[in-house]
C-alpha positions in Angstrom: 8.1 -86.1 4.9 9.8 -83.1 3.5 13.5 -82.6 3.5 14.7 -80.0 6.1 15.8 -76.8 4.4 19.5 -76.5 4.1 21.1 -73.3 5.4 22.9 -71.5 2.7 26.0 -69.6 3.8 25.4 -65.9 3.9 28.9 -65.1 2.7 30.3 -66.7 -0.4 33.6 -65.8 -2.0 33.0 -63.6 -5.1 35.0 -63.9 -8.3 38.4 -62.5 -7.6 38.2 -60.2 -10.6 35.3 -58.3 -9.0 37.2 -58.2 -5.7 40.2 -56.7 -7.4 38.1 -54.3 -9.3 36.5 -53.2 -6.0 40.0 -52.7 -4.6 41.1 -50.6 -7.5 38.1 -48.4 -7.1 38.9 -48.0 -3.4 42.5 -47.0 -4.3 41.1 -44.4 -6.7 39.1 -42.9 -3.9 42.3 -42.8 -1.8 44.2 -41.1 -4.6 41.4 -38.5 -4.9 41.6 -37.9 -1.2 45.4 -37.4 -1.3 45.1 -35.0 -4.3 42.4 -33.0 -2.4 44.7 -32.9 0.7 47.6 -31.7 -1.5 45.4 -29.0 -3.0 44.5 -27.8 0.5 48.1 -27.5 1.5 49.1 -25.9 -1.8 46.4 -23.3 -1.7 47.1 -22.3 1.9 50.9 -22.4 1.7 51.9 -21.5 -1.8 49.1 -19.4 -3.3 49.8 -16.2 -1.4 48.5 -14.0 -4.2 45.1 -15.7 -4.4 42.6 -13.6 -2.6 42.8 -12.9 1.1 44.3 -15.1 3.8 40.8 -15.9 5.1 39.7 -17.0 1.5 42.7 -19.2 1.2 42.1 -20.8 4.6 38.4 -21.3 3.8 39.4 -23.1 0.6 42.0 -25.1 2.4 39.5 -26.2 5.0 37.0 -27.1 2.3 39.5 -29.1 0.4 40.5 -30.9 3.6 36.9 -31.7 4.4 36.4 -33.1 0.9 39.6 -35.2 1.3 38.4 -36.7 4.5 34.9 -37.3 3.0 36.5 -39.0 0.0 38.7 -41.2 2.1 35.9 -42.2 4.5 33.4 -42.6 1.7 35.8 -44.7 -0.3 36.3 -47.0 2.6 32.5 -47.2 3.2 31.9 -47.9 -0.5 34.6 -50.6 -0.6 33.2 -52.3 2.5 29.5 -52.2 1.4 30.4 -53.4 -2.1 32.5 -56.2 -0.8 29.7 -57.3 1.6 27.1 -57.0 -1.2 29.2 -59.2 -3.5 29.7 -61.8 -0.8 26.0 -62.0 -0.1 24.9 -61.8 -3.7 22.8 -58.7 -3.1 22.4 -55.5 -5.2 25.0 -52.8 -5.0 24.0 -49.6 -3.3 24.1 -46.4 -5.2 25.9 -43.8 -3.2 25.8 -40.0 -3.3 29.5 -39.6 -2.8 30.4 -39.0 -6.5 27.6 -36.4 -6.9 28.5 -34.7 -3.6 32.2 -34.5 -4.6 31.4 -33.2 -8.0 29.1 -30.4 -6.8 31.5 -29.4 -4.0 34.4 -29.2 -6.4 32.4 -27.2 -8.9 31.4 -24.7 -6.2 35.1 -24.4 -5.0 36.3 -24.1 -8.6 33.8 -21.3 -9.3 34.8 -19.5 -6.2 38.5 -19.6 -7.1 37.6 -18.6 -10.7 35.7 -15.5 -9.4 38.6 -14.5 -7.2 41.1 -14.9 -10.0 38.9 -12.8 -12.4 38.5 -10.0 -9.8 42.2 -10.0 -9.1 43.2 -10.0 -12.7 40.8 -7.1 -13.4 42.6 -4.9 -10.9 
C-alpha cells in the first residue's frame, strides 16, 4: 500500500535577506514616486517661465500620473515578489520600469523642446 501524499505548505518563509531586499526595492519605488510628485509640484508652482500655463499643467498632471503609477506598481511588485518567494515560484517580469523610462523620456524631450524654443527667442 502506498503512503498517502503529504500536503506541502504553499507558503514557506523565504530567506530574510531576500525579504529585506524586496523591501528595499519597494522603498526605492516609493522614493521614485515622491520625487515624481515633487517634480509635478515644482513644475506647476515654481517654473513660471517654462512654456505656457497649460504646458506646465499638462507636465504636472503627467508627473503626478507617473508618481501614482510608480507607487501602485511598486506595491504590486513588492506583493507579487513576496508571494512568489513564499511559494517558491518564478518572479514575474513587469513592464513598470520600461513604462516609466519611456514616459520620462517623452516628458524630458517635451521640456527640452520648450526650453530650446524659449531660449531661441
